C-alpha atoms as one frame of an Amber mdcrd trajectory, in Angstrom:
protein
   0.020   0.026   0.095   1.281   3.547  -0.871   4.158   2.311  -2.909   4.448
   4.560  -5.849   6.191   3.881  -9.194   7.383   6.178 -11.980   9.216   6.075
 -15.343  10.567   8.045 -18.152  11.358   7.251 -21.441   9.710   5.994 -24.638
   7.922   2.847 -23.906   8.889   2.752 -20.344   5.772   1.388 -18.312   4.921
   1.659 -14.811   2.593  -0.695 -12.604   1.589  -0.724  -8.844  -0.836  -2.999
  -6.921  -1.197  -1.565  -3.401  -4.230   0.801  -2.394  -3.089   4.311  -2.744
  -0.234   3.403  -4.761   0.063   5.463  -7.876   1.827   4.905 -11.206   3.002
   7.562 -13.489   4.862   7.464 -16.994   6.329  10.280 -19.003   7.597   8.539
 -22.217   5.994   8.395 -25.551   3.803   5.345 -25.639   4.505   4.460 -21.957
   1.455   2.814 -19.762   0.502   3.371 -16.510  -1.437   0.861 -14.246  -2.464
   1.286 -10.685  -4.504  -1.770  -9.550  -5.113  -0.739  -5.980  -8.224   0.882
  -4.542  -8.012   4.789  -4.626  -5.009   5.186  -6.800  -4.042   7.093  -9.860
  -2.429   5.941 -12.987  -1.125   8.800 -15.018   0.351   8.763 -18.799   1.767
  12.162 -19.263   3.765  11.224 -22.445   1.660  11.079 -25.928   0.237   7.840
 -27.212  -0.053   6.028 -23.665  -2.865   4.114 -21.904  -3.809   3.767 -18.194
  -6.166   1.879 -16.122  -7.010   2.178 -12.294  -8.512   0.014  -9.659 -11.626
   0.649  -7.551 -12.369   4.354  -6.898  -9.172   5.399  -8.680  -8.488   7.878
 -11.385  -6.679   7.970 -14.767  -4.829  10.777 -16.405  -3.827  10.694 -20.140
  -2.167  13.157 -22.314  -3.013  13.526 -25.772  -2.527  15.797 -28.868  -5.279
  18.485 -29.546  -4.860  18.803 -33.197  -7.237  21.759 -33.529  -5.020  23.774
 -30.898  -1.702  22.474 -31.925  -0.972  21.805 -28.279  -0.850  18.634 -25.557
  -3.777  18.294 -23.178  -4.709  15.999 -20.492  -7.742  14.203 -19.690  -8.821
  13.027 -16.314 -11.130  10.349 -15.852 -12.626   8.722 -12.388 -13.297   5.019
 -12.007 -17.142   4.791 -11.505 -18.029   7.982 -13.450 -18.616   8.453 -17.032
 -18.417   4.770 -17.768 -14.746   4.390 -16.584 -14.353   0.870 -15.184 -11.693
  -0.545 -12.692  -9.201  -2.650 -14.386  -9.890  -1.608 -17.919  -7.104  -0.216
 -20.069  -8.243   3.398 -21.695  -6.934   5.515 -24.328  -7.952   9.255 -25.493
  -9.046   9.105 -28.894  -8.827  11.739 -31.744 -12.123  12.950 -30.412 -10.562
  13.756 -26.933 -12.836  11.002 -25.423 -11.990   7.942 -23.648 -12.186   4.481
 -25.126 -11.129   1.069 -24.263  -7.694   0.164 -25.557
């Protein structure tokens, strides 16, 4: 519980399993998984995916083509169709979809 993981570098993935244990990645195509309850999985590099456990949250960076800039999208497990233990990415319409 509470043990966090962070990685940098393209394709460098991070995963945690304890309650309140967060996972974060910053590289292109790097994925983050936080299985524990009340955890956050954050992909701050482009083209990543994330999944979180019960009552958790996901944060995924994406490219906004219209604005020509990077943005982040936040989803909360149990809200707006976001489910625990499911991989998500942000599509070209800035919506979460299963990966």
